C-alpha positions as CSV (number, residue, x, y, z in Angstrom):
1,M,-70.4,45.0,0.9
2,I,-68.8,42.4,-0.5
3,T,-72.0,41.7,-3.0
4,L,-71.6,45.4,-4.7
5,V,-68.0,45.2,-5.3
6,F,-68.2,41.2,-7.3
7,T,-71.3,42.7,-9.4
8,L,-69.7,45.7,-10.4
9,L,-66.5,43.7,-11.0
10,F,-68.8,41.3,-12.9
11,E,-69.7,44.3,-15.0
12,L,-66.8,45.7,-15.4
13,I,-65.3,42.3,-17.5
14,R,-68.9,42.5,-19.3
15,L,-68.4,46.0,-20.3
16,Y,-64.4,45.3,-21.5
17,T,-65.9,41.9,-23.5
18,W,-68.0,44.3,-25.3
19,V,-65.4,46.7,-26.3
20,L,-63.3,43.7,-26.7
21,V,-65.3,42.1,-29.6
22,I,-66.6,46.1,-30.5
23,S,-62.8,47.2,-31.4
24,C,-62.6,43.4,-33.2
25,V,-66.0,44.9,-35.5
26,F,-63.9,48.1,-36.1
27,S,-60.5,47.2,-37.2
28,F,-62.2,45.0,-39.5
29,L,-64.3,48.1,-40.6
30,Y,-60.9,49.5,-40.8
31,G,-59.3,47.0,-42.3
32,F,-61.4,46.6,-45.3
33,G,-61.8,50.9,-46.4
34,V,-66.0,50.9,-45.1
35,L,-64.4,53.0,-42.4
36,D,-63.0,56.4,-43.5
37,P,-59.9,56.8,-41.0
38,R,-59.2,60.0,-42.3
39,N,-63.0,60.8,-40.5
40,R,-62.0,62.9,-37.9
41,I,-64.9,61.0,-35.4
42,V,-64.1,57.0,-36.7
43,W,-60.1,58.6,-35.8
44,N,-61.6,59.0,-32.1
45,I,-63.3,56.2,-32.1
46,G,-60.3,54.4,-33.0
47,N,-58.3,55.9,-30.5
48,F,-60.2,55.6,-28.0
49,L,-60.9,52.0,-28.7
50,N,-56.9,51.0,-28.9
51,R,-55.8,52.6,-26.1
52,L,-59.3,50.3,-24.0
53,T,-57.7,47.2,-25.7
54,E,-53.8,47.4,-26.6
55,P,-52.6,47.1,-22.7
56,A,-53.9,43.9,-22.6
57,L,-53.9,42.3,-26.1
58,Q,-49.6,43.6,-25.9
59,P,-48.5,40.6,-23.5
60,I,-50.6,38.5,-25.7
61,R,-49.5,39.1,-28.9
62,R,-45.5,39.0,-27.7
63,I,-46.9,35.3,-26.9
64,L,-48.7,34.7,-29.4
65,P,-46.6,33.3,-32.7
66,A,-47.4,35.4,-36.1
67,M,-50.0,34.6,-38.4
68,G,-50.5,36.2,-41.1
69,N,-53.0,39.4,-41.4
70,M,-54.9,37.2,-38.7
71,D,-54.8,38.4,-35.1
72,F,-55.2,36.0,-32.4
73,S,-55.0,37.9,-29.2
74,P,-58.3,39.1,-29.4
75,L,-60.4,35.6,-28.8
76,V,-58.0,34.8,-26.9
77,L,-58.0,37.2,-24.4
78,L,-61.9,37.1,-25.0
79,L,-61.3,33.0,-24.1
80,L,-59.4,34.0,-20.7
81,I,-62.2,36.2,-19.1
82,Q,-64.5,33.7,-20.0
83,Y,-63.1,30.8,-18.9
84,V,-60.2,31.9,-16.5
85,L,-61.3,34.9,-14.7
86,T,-64.7,34.9,-14.6
87,P,-65.1,31.4,-12.6
88,L,-61.8,32.3,-10.1
89,L,-63.9,35.9,-9.4
90,R,-66.9,33.9,-9.3
91,Q,-65.1,31.2,-6.7
92,L,-63.5,33.9,-4.4
93,Y,-67.1,35.3,-4.5
94,F,-68.2,32.6,-3.4
95,A,-65.3,31.6,-0.5
96,L,-66.0,35.0,1.1
97,I,-69.1,34.7,0.8
98,I,-69.4,31.3,2.8
99,G,-66.6,31.8,4.9
100,G,-68.1,34.3,6.0
101,V,-66.0,37.8,5.7
102,P,-67.1,41.0,7.2
């Protein structure tokens, strides 16, 4: 049961990482005028991606100083996921498995 829960958590983290990367690419394409913001489908996709990523990016944006037009908050979030959250979850998983918690 524990393995199933942690497998689901790791898959959700991996999926969210991809959503974050797709949101960044979408933002670049939108900013350079490749995507038409008046197109309803493009707007719906952008709105969906913003609703998924903004709650996690907003606290990071408040902490990071403004760097002109560059937004480094997605990079910081990806690094936090990769080097803090995933190893902590992996350590917790192994501690629960070795510790024998039912």
